[in-house]
LODRENMAR-182610 format. One record per residue (C-alpha): z, y, x negated; residue number from 0. Coordinates in nm, 2 decimals, m for minus. Example, Ala and Ser with C-alpha at 12.3 -4.5 7.8 and 13.67 -1.06 7.14 Angstrom:
2
- zz,yy,xx,pos
- 0.78,m0.45,m1.23,0
- 0.71,m0.11,m1.37,1
! end
This chain:
407
- zz,yy,xx,pos
- 0.53,3.02,m2.82,0
- 0.25,2.76,m2.80,1
- 0.23,2.39,m2.77,2
- 0.13,2.18,m3.05,3
- m0.26,2.11,m3.05,4
- m0.15,1.73,m3.01,5
- 0.02,1.80,m2.69,6
- m0.24,2.04,m2.57,7
- m0.50,1.77,m2.62,8
- m0.29,1.51,m2.42,9
- m0.30,1.76,m2.13,10
- m0.68,1.75,m2.11,11
- m0.65,1.41,m1.96,12
- m0.53,1.60,m1.64,13
- m0.81,1.84,m1.61,14
- m0.99,1.65,m1.36,15
- m0.70,1.70,m1.12,16
- m0.72,2.07,m1.10,17
- m0.98,2.34,m1.06,18
- m1.05,2.53,m1.39,19
- m0.83,2.84,m1.31,20
- m0.55,2.61,m1.19,21
- m0.57,2.40,m1.49,22
- m0.50,2.71,m1.72,23
- m0.18,2.79,m1.51,24
- m0.09,2.42,m1.53,25
- m0.10,2.44,m1.92,26
- 0.10,2.76,m1.93,27
- 0.35,2.62,m1.69,28
- 0.39,2.32,m1.90,29
- 0.43,2.52,m2.23,30
- 0.69,2.73,m2.06,31
- 0.88,2.45,m1.90,32
- 0.89,2.24,m2.22,33
- 0.95,2.54,m2.47,34
- 1.23,2.70,m2.24,35
- 1.60,2.71,m2.36,36
- 1.73,2.83,m2.02,37
- 1.70,2.73,m1.66,38
- 1.34,2.63,m1.56,39
- 1.29,2.91,m1.30,40
- 0.93,3.00,m1.26,41
- 0.99,3.35,m1.38,42
- 1.15,3.21,m1.70,43
- 0.86,2.96,m1.76,44
- 0.64,3.29,m1.76,45
- 0.85,3.44,m2.02,46
- 0.87,3.11,m2.24,47
- 0.51,3.04,m2.22,48
- 0.41,3.41,m2.36,49
- 0.23,3.47,m2.02,50
- 0.41,3.80,m1.93,51
- 0.13,4.05,m1.81,52
- m0.14,3.76,m1.82,53
- m0.24,3.81,m1.46,54
- m0.02,3.85,m1.16,55
- 0.32,3.65,m1.17,56
- 0.27,3.50,m0.82,57
- 0.00,3.27,m0.95,58
- 0.25,3.07,m1.12,59
- 0.46,3.04,m0.79,60
- 0.14,2.96,m0.60,61
- 0.06,2.68,m0.86,62
- 0.33,2.46,m0.67,63
- 0.31,2.63,m0.34,64
- m0.05,2.67,m0.25,65
- m0.27,2.53,m0.52,66
- m0.53,2.28,m0.41,67
- m0.42,1.98,m0.63,68
- m0.28,1.65,m0.51,69
- 0.06,1.52,m0.65,70
- m0.06,1.15,m0.60,71
- m0.38,1.21,m0.79,72
- m0.18,1.34,m1.07,73
- 0.04,1.04,m1.06,74
- m0.26,0.82,m1.08,75
- m0.40,0.99,m1.41,76
- m0.04,0.99,m1.57,77
- m0.01,0.61,m1.49,78
- m0.33,0.53,m1.66,79
- m0.25,0.76,m1.94,80
- 0.08,0.60,m2.01,81
- m0.05,0.24,m1.99,82
- m0.33,0.32,m2.24,83
- m0.10,0.47,m2.48,84
- 0.24,0.28,m2.45,85
- 0.17,m0.05,m2.27,86
- m0.20,m0.19,m2.35,87
- m0.20,m0.53,m2.22,88
- 0.17,m0.57,m2.16,89
- 0.34,m0.70,m1.86,90
- 0.40,m0.42,m1.61,91
- 0.78,m0.37,m1.54,92
- 0.87,m0.10,m1.29,93
- 1.21,0.04,m1.15,94
- 1.27,0.23,m0.84,95
- 1.59,0.42,m0.76,96
- 1.66,0.75,m0.61,97
- 1.85,1.06,m0.77,98
- 2.03,1.37,m0.62,99
- 1.91,1.71,m0.73,100
- 2.20,1.95,m0.62,101
- 2.07,2.27,m0.47,102
- 2.21,2.60,m0.31,103
- 2.09,2.75,0.01,104
- 2.08,2.64,0.36,105
- 1.69,2.75,0.38,106
- 1.55,2.49,0.15,107
- 1.30,2.28,0.29,108
- 1.42,1.91,0.30,109
- 1.79,1.98,0.17,110
- 2.08,1.80,0.32,111
- 2.38,1.63,0.25,112
- 2.35,1.32,0.03,113
- 2.60,1.06,m0.14,114
- 2.68,1.20,m0.48,115
- 2.77,0.91,m0.74,116
- 2.89,1.14,m0.99,117
- 3.19,1.28,m0.80,118
- 3.24,0.96,m0.58,119
- 3.47,0.68,m0.68,120
- 3.51,0.33,m0.56,121
- 3.74,0.40,m0.29,122
- 3.61,0.74,m0.17,123
- 3.24,0.85,m0.12,124
- 3.16,1.21,m0.16,125
- 2.86,1.41,m0.06,126
- 2.65,1.70,m0.21,127
- 2.40,1.94,m0.07,128
- 2.05,1.91,m0.23,129
- 1.74,1.70,m0.26,130
- 1.71,1.31,m0.28,131
- 1.40,1.19,m0.48,132
- 1.30,0.83,m0.47,133
- 1.14,0.74,m0.79,134
- 0.91,0.48,m0.93,135
- 0.91,0.46,m1.32,136
- 0.74,0.24,m1.57,137
- 0.96,0.05,m1.81,138
- 0.88,0.07,m2.18,139
- 1.08,m0.21,m2.37,140
- 1.14,m0.15,m2.73,141
- 0.86,0.08,m2.85,142
- 0.81,0.03,m3.24,143
- 0.98,0.39,m3.29,144
- 1.28,0.29,m3.09,145
- 1.32,m0.09,m3.15,146
- 1.67,m0.09,m2.95,147
- 1.58,0.13,m2.66,148
- 1.44,0.10,m2.31,149
- 1.26,0.38,m2.14,150
- 1.17,0.46,m1.77,151
- 0.89,0.67,m1.75,152
- 0.87,0.86,m1.38,153
- 0.51,0.78,m1.26,154
- 0.55,0.88,m0.88,155
- 0.82,1.01,m0.65,156
- 0.89,1.11,m0.30,157
- 1.14,1.34,m0.14,158
- 1.38,1.15,0.11,159
- 1.47,1.38,0.40,160
- 1.79,1.28,0.61,161
- 1.89,1.43,0.95,162
- 2.02,1.78,0.80,163
- 1.69,1.83,0.63,164
- 1.46,1.72,0.94,165
- 1.66,1.93,1.20,166
- 1.76,2.24,0.97,167
- 1.61,2.55,1.12,168
- 1.50,2.38,1.46,169
- 1.68,2.42,1.78,170
- 1.76,2.08,1.95,171
- 1.69,2.07,2.34,172
- 1.96,2.23,2.52,173
- 2.10,2.44,2.23,174
- 2.16,2.80,2.27,175
- 2.16,3.10,2.03,176
- 2.54,3.13,2.09,177
- 2.60,2.80,1.94,178
- 2.51,2.43,1.94,179
- 2.56,2.20,2.23,180
- 2.60,1.85,2.28,181
- 2.25,1.78,2.30,182
- 2.11,1.53,2.06,183
- 1.78,1.61,1.85,184
- 1.54,1.35,1.92,185
- 1.45,1.10,1.63,186
- 1.15,1.23,1.43,187
- 0.87,0.95,1.45,188
- 0.76,1.05,1.09,189
- 1.10,0.99,0.93,190
- 1.13,0.73,0.65,191
- 1.41,0.57,0.48,192
- 1.45,0.56,0.10,193
- 1.34,0.18,0.12,194
- 1.03,0.28,0.29,195
- 0.92,0.55,0.06,196
- 1.00,0.31,m0.22,197
- 0.76,0.05,m0.06,198
- 0.50,0.33,m0.01,199
- 0.51,0.41,m0.40,200
- 0.49,0.02,m0.50,201
- 0.18,0.00,m0.28,202
- 0.04,0.29,m0.45,203
- 0.09,0.15,m0.78,204
- m0.05,m0.20,m0.66,205
- m0.37,m0.02,m0.55,206
- m0.39,0.14,m0.89,207
- m0.37,m0.18,m1.08,208
- m0.50,m0.45,m0.84,209
- m0.56,m0.69,m1.12,210
- m0.24,m0.66,m1.29,211
- 0.08,m0.86,m1.21,212
- 0.37,m0.59,m1.12,213
- 0.74,m0.66,m1.15,214
- 0.95,m0.43,m0.97,215
- 1.33,m0.39,m1.04,216
- 1.55,m0.25,m0.77,217
- 1.93,m0.23,m0.67,218
- 2.05,m0.39,m0.34,219
- 1.92,m0.05,m0.16,220
- 1.57,m0.16,m0.24,221
- 1.60,m0.53,m0.20,222
- 1.63,m0.57,0.17,223
- 1.39,m0.65,0.43,224
- 1.20,m0.34,0.47,225
- 1.05,m0.37,0.10,226
- 1.09,m0.77,0.04,227
- 0.89,m0.86,0.34,228
- 0.60,m0.61,0.28,229
- 0.53,m0.66,m0.08,230
- 0.17,m0.63,m0.20,231
- 0.03,m0.98,m0.33,232
- 0.02,m0.87,m0.68,233
- 0.40,m0.73,m0.67,234
- 0.70,m0.92,m0.76,235
- 1.05,m0.81,m0.68,236
- 1.39,m0.84,m0.87,237
- 1.70,m0.72,m0.70,238
- 2.05,m0.81,m0.59,239
- 2.17,m1.02,m0.30,240
- 2.46,m0.93,m0.09,241
- 2.78,m1.12,m0.15,242
- 2.79,m1.23,0.22,243
- 2.42,m1.29,0.25,244
- 2.32,m1.63,0.42,245
- 2.09,m1.85,0.22,246
- 1.91,m2.14,0.35,247
- 1.72,m2.42,0.25,248
- 1.32,m2.46,0.29,249
- 1.24,m2.56,0.65,250
- 1.17,m2.94,0.66,251
- 0.83,m3.07,0.75,252
- 0.73,m3.10,1.10,253
- 0.78,m3.45,1.25,254
- 0.50,m3.61,1.44,255
- 0.73,m3.66,1.76,256
- 0.88,m3.30,1.72,257
- 0.84,m3.08,2.04,258
- 0.86,m2.70,2.05,259
- 0.82,m2.44,1.76,260
- 0.86,m2.55,1.41,261
- 1.16,m2.48,1.20,262
- 1.14,m2.14,1.00,263
- 1.42,m2.25,0.77,264
- 1.64,m2.54,0.69,265
- 2.01,m2.61,0.64,266
- 2.24,m2.30,0.57,267
- 2.36,m2.31,0.20,268
- 2.72,m2.25,0.09,269
- 2.82,m1.89,0.08,270
- 2.87,m1.72,m0.28,271
- 3.25,m1.79,m0.31,272
- 3.20,m2.16,m0.20,273
- 2.91,m2.21,m0.42,274
- 3.07,m2.05,m0.73,275
- 3.38,m2.30,m0.68,276
- 3.14,m2.59,m0.62,277
- 3.21,m2.87,m0.90,278
- 2.89,m3.02,m0.82,279
- 2.69,m2.73,m0.93,280
- 2.81,m2.67,m1.28,281
- 2.80,m2.32,m1.45,282
- 2.56,m2.26,m1.77,283
- 2.65,m2.03,m2.04,284
- 2.40,m1.75,m2.13,285
- 2.46,m1.50,m2.42,286
- 2.30,m1.14,m2.38,287
- 2.29,m0.89,m2.65,288
- 2.03,m0.63,m2.54,289
- 2.01,m0.27,m2.40,290
- 2.22,m0.24,m2.10,291
- 2.36,m0.60,m2.12,292
- 2.59,m0.72,m2.39,293
- 2.80,m1.01,m2.27,294
- 2.85,m1.39,m2.24,295
- 2.78,m1.49,m1.89,296
- 2.81,m1.80,m1.66,297
- 2.52,m1.86,m1.42,298
- 2.41,m2.10,m1.16,299
- 2.05,m2.12,m1.02,300
- 1.90,m2.24,m0.70,301
- 1.57,m2.16,m0.51,302
- 1.65,m2.08,m0.14,303
- 1.54,m1.86,0.13,304
- 1.70,m1.53,0.19,305
- 1.58,m1.54,0.56,306
- 1.73,m1.21,0.68,307
- 1.55,m1.02,0.41,308
- 1.23,m1.23,0.31,309
- 1.18,m1.45,0.59,310
- 0.98,m1.77,0.47,311
- 0.96,m1.64,0.11,312
- 1.13,m1.85,m0.13,313
- 1.33,m1.70,m0.39,314
- 1.51,m1.79,m0.73,315
- 1.88,m1.70,m0.66,316
- 2.08,m1.66,m0.97,317
- 2.47,m1.65,m0.93,318
- 2.64,m1.46,m1.22,319
- 3.01,m1.47,m1.34,320
- 3.15,m1.26,m1.62,321
- 3.46,m1.46,m1.76,322
- 3.52,m1.20,m2.03,323
- 3.44,m0.86,m1.89,324
- 3.60,m0.92,m1.56,325
- 3.32,m0.82,m1.34,326
- 3.31,m0.94,m0.99,327
- 3.07,m1.23,m0.92,328
- 2.70,m1.10,m0.82,329
- 2.39,m1.27,m0.70,330
- 2.03,m1.18,m0.79,331
- 1.70,m1.30,m0.65,332
- 1.34,m1.28,m0.81,333
- 1.01,m1.37,m0.62,334
- 0.87,m1.52,m0.95,335
- 0.99,m1.88,m0.91,336
- 0.88,m1.99,m1.26,337
- 1.14,m1.75,m1.43,338
- 1.44,m1.87,m1.55,339
- 1.80,m1.72,m1.52,340
- 1.80,m1.58,m1.86,341
- 1.46,m1.41,m1.79,342
- 1.55,m1.27,m1.46,343
- 1.89,m1.12,m1.61,344
- 1.73,m0.99,m1.94,345
- 1.47,m0.81,m1.75,346
- 1.69,m0.65,m1.46,347
- 1.94,m0.53,m1.72,348
- 1.64,m0.29,m1.84,349
- 1.67,m0.12,m1.49,350
- 1.96,0.10,m1.63,351
- 1.69,0.29,m1.81,352
- 1.61,0.48,m1.51,353
- 1.96,0.65,m1.51,354
- 1.92,0.77,m1.83,355
- 1.60,0.89,m1.75,356
- 1.75,1.08,m1.46,357
- 2.05,1.22,m1.69,358
- 1.79,1.35,m1.97,359
- 1.55,1.50,m1.70,360
- 1.82,1.70,m1.55,361
- 2.00,1.80,m1.87,362
- 1.68,1.87,m2.09,363
- 1.42,1.94,m1.86,364
- 1.59,2.13,m1.57,365
- 1.47,1.91,m1.29,366
- 1.75,2.08,m1.06,367
- 1.67,2.43,m1.17,368
- 1.38,2.56,m0.98,369
- 1.45,2.74,m0.65,370
- 1.13,2.69,m0.46,371
- 1.19,2.67,m0.08,372
- 0.85,2.63,0.08,373
- 0.76,2.25,0.16,374
- 0.46,2.21,m0.08,375
- 0.63,2.36,m0.35,376
- 0.94,2.17,m0.30,377
- 0.76,1.81,m0.30,378
- 0.56,1.92,m0.63,379
- 0.82,2.10,m0.85,380
- 1.07,1.86,m0.90,381
- 0.83,1.56,m0.95,382
- 0.63,1.77,m1.21,383
- 0.95,1.81,m1.42,384
- 1.01,1.44,m1.40,385
- 0.65,1.37,m1.51,386
- 0.69,1.60,m1.81,387
- 0.96,1.36,m1.92,388
- 0.70,1.09,m1.92,389
- 0.44,1.30,m2.10,390
- 0.68,1.40,m2.38,391
- 0.76,1.02,m2.46,392
- 0.38,0.94,m2.44,393
- 0.30,1.23,m2.67,394
- 0.59,1.14,m2.91,395
- 0.46,0.77,m2.93,396
- 0.12,0.87,m3.00,397
- 0.15,1.18,m3.25,398
- 0.50,1.32,m3.23,399
- 0.67,1.06,m3.45,400
- 0.45,1.17,m3.75,401
- 0.67,1.47,m3.78,402
- 1.01,1.27,m3.78,403
- 1.14,1.08,m4.05,404
- 1.20,0.71,m3.94,405
- 1.47,0.52,m4.12,406
! end
């Protein structure tokens, strides 16, 4: 089987990323990956693309494990392509989150035990063995061929490695061949947390589009000090505020007779529960009927310092109460001070599209299927599967919709 000529033409935009022979292997892998109806093992990709006997089978494995191409350079070309086709002149909305790809085998590079949201409940957290990927997606709102949908298109990804992934296969100091001892493994100076990987991806995109205003949407895991306090100048963030967070007024101006250092923050504001019950701060009713959010909400808005996370950066804080649905009260913040509560919540609701992307990529494109074990292969195979989701959507927007009857 072969790809349509329009999709093959789309792939030509990535030819500068590879050498000429590697580009031919890339086209064959993409064809086999998309057209396969079974698990996306590399051997299955060879069969699906019709390349059995076309050179040695190892060249397809070596495309991920040894070939000289850079995943970030590929992401750059992918971002430029998607922006040109799907979002020319639009406000850049991005979403960041992590997803677990379950794996088997103890010799996989970077695998470890990670929180598994699909088998966990609110009362009990469970874990699974696998790879945890931090992914940055470009949000596309209501394309003309799907006016009620929001799409999150993966652009860049990083593999988060926890303690099991860092120490697997290594002996701690004092550990013998007969078994482990009580000796502790020294911390890895190169280890990075999920928020730190997310910040690296955000900075990457900020360098790619230095003249654009970038809005990043992240849940509470990506809204703390490690991200908020280090954002590039052209990046804004919308995230959640912890229920017990300490909010402060802006620091008062320095008095002429004041001694010592200037105040960094003003008086502490009431907590979320006290603010919610304050009769002097009335609720405002807002109606939402859009992707991911269909509700009548009561909101309160102030501008304050979330000092523990953002230091002296002033934020718009939105307190939300759902009287009908019974959801617990929540607080959100936005670094764009001119945005209203409706704009902040409406944009943040689009973040849910990234969860749909993870599900579709695993179910239809086999992100969890590859059994690669070497470090470079692991770091490039799953992201490539996520990027194929982006390329398919871009192709459909550009050409593929012509073969589908739209009502």
